[in-house]
C-alpha positions in Angstrom: 20.6 2.8 3.9 20.6 4.7 1.0 16.9 5.6 1.9 16.7 5.4 5.4 14.8 8.8 5.6 12.1 7.6 2.9 11.7 4.1 4.9 11.3 6.5 8.1 8.8 9.0 6.6 7.1 5.9 5.3 6.2 4.3 8.1 5.6 7.3 10.7 3.1 8.0 8.1 1.7 4.9 8.4 1.4 5.0 11.9 0.5 8.4 12.1 -2.4 8.0 9.5 -3.7 4.7 11.4 -3.4 6.5 14.5 -5.8 9.4 13.4 -8.2 6.9 11.8 -8.4 5.2 15.5 -8.4 8.4 17.6 -11.2 10.4 15.2 -13.0 6.9 15.5 -12.4 6.4 11.1 -10.9 3.1 11.4 -14.6 1.4 12.9 -15.8 1.5 9.8 -14.4 -1.8 7.9 -14.4 0.4 5.2 -11.3 2.7 5.8 -8.3 0.2 5.5 -9.5 -1.2 2.3 -9.8 2.2 1.1 -6.0 2.8 2.0 -5.4 -0.6 0.3 -7.3 1.0 -2.7 -5.2 4.0 -2.7 -1.9 2.5 -2.3 -2.9 0.3 -5.2 -3.1 2.7 -7.2 0.0 5.0 -7.0 2.0 2.7 -9.5 -0.2 3.3 -11.8 0.0 6.9 -11.3 3.6 7.0 -12.1 3.2 4.8 -15.1 1.2 7.7 -16.7 3.5 9.7 -15.8 6.5 8.8 -17.2 4.4 8.1 -20.4 4.8 4.1 -20.7 1.8 2.8 -22.4 3.5 -0.4 -21.2 4.3 -0.3 -17.9 0.6 1.2 -17.6 -1.3 -1.9 -19.0 0.6 -4.0 -16.2 0.9 -1.2 -13.1 -2.7 -1.9 -13.8 -3.7 -5.7 -13.9 -1.4 -5.7 -11.0 -3.8 -3.1 -8.8 -6.9 -4.8 -10.1 -5.7 -7.9 -8.4 -4.6 -5.6 -5.0 -8.2 -3.8 -5.2 -9.5 -7.3 -5.6 -8.1 -9.0 -2.4 -9.2 -5.2 -1.0 -13.0 -5.7 -2.0 -13.3 -9.4 -0.6 -11.5 -8.1 2.7 -13.9 -6.0 3.2 -17.1 -7.9 2.4 -15.5 -11.2 4.6 -12.0 -9.9 6.5 -10.1 -7.1 6.9 -7.2 -10.1 7.8 -7.6 -10.3 3.9 -6.6 -6.4 4.1 -3.4 -7.2 6.3 -2.3 -9.7 3.7 -2.6 -7.6 1.1 -1.2 -4.4 2.7 2.0 -6.6 3.4 2.2 -8.1 0.1 2.6 -4.8 -1.3 4.9 -3.7 0.7 7.2 -7.3 -0.3 5.7 -6.4 -4.3 8.0 -2.9 -3.5 11.2 -4.7 -2.6 11.2 -6.3 -6.1 9.1 -3.4 -8.3 11.9 -2.6 -10.4 13.3 -5.8 -10.9 9.7 -7.2 -11.8 8.0 -4.0 -14.0 10.2 -1.4 -16.0 7.9 2.2 -14.8 9.8 5.2 -15.7 8.0 7.3 -13.6 8.9 6.2 -10.6 10.5 8.0 -8.4 14.0 6.1 -7.0 13.0 6.6 -3.7 9.3 5.7 -3.9 9.5 1.5 -3.1 11.8 2.0 0.4 9.3 4.8 1.5 6.1 2.6 0.4 7.7 -0.4 1.7 7.8 1.0 5.0 4.3 2.4 5.0 3.2 -0.9 3.8 4.6 -3.1 6.0 3.9 -0.4 9.1 -0.4 -0.2 7.8 -0.2 -4.0 7.9 1.3 -4.2 11.1 -1.0 -1.5 12.5 -4.1 -3.1 10.9 -3.4 -6.9 12.5 -2.4 -5.0 15.8 -5.8 -3.5 15.8 -7.6 -7.0 14.7 -6.0 -8.8 17.3 -6.5 -6.1 20.0 -10.3 -6.7 19.2 
């Protein structure tokens, strides 16, 4: 696999952030994972700015807005929506390059973000099922 390290670091970081959130109690507040989703949704927008592409910026902002909306609704009503948003963002990472031309995206980012998103979704699902 071309981006093995990106997958490994992405998943490891998601479990580290989730585990730390659990150990210190940050995830006792239902805002923790929606906030993580908000940050995740913003990165492709940042990359569009870094790449200097107004077209990518507009498209990425529109996509991010969808994920932001789901995160906010999930915060209010059900964290399962946040699980779904995280997982869906990971799926988007797989196809991002074919769907959106964003010159600022590092070549390894989609692999890293896919691994992070899916691991974070799995960890949050585990926590919700555990409770």
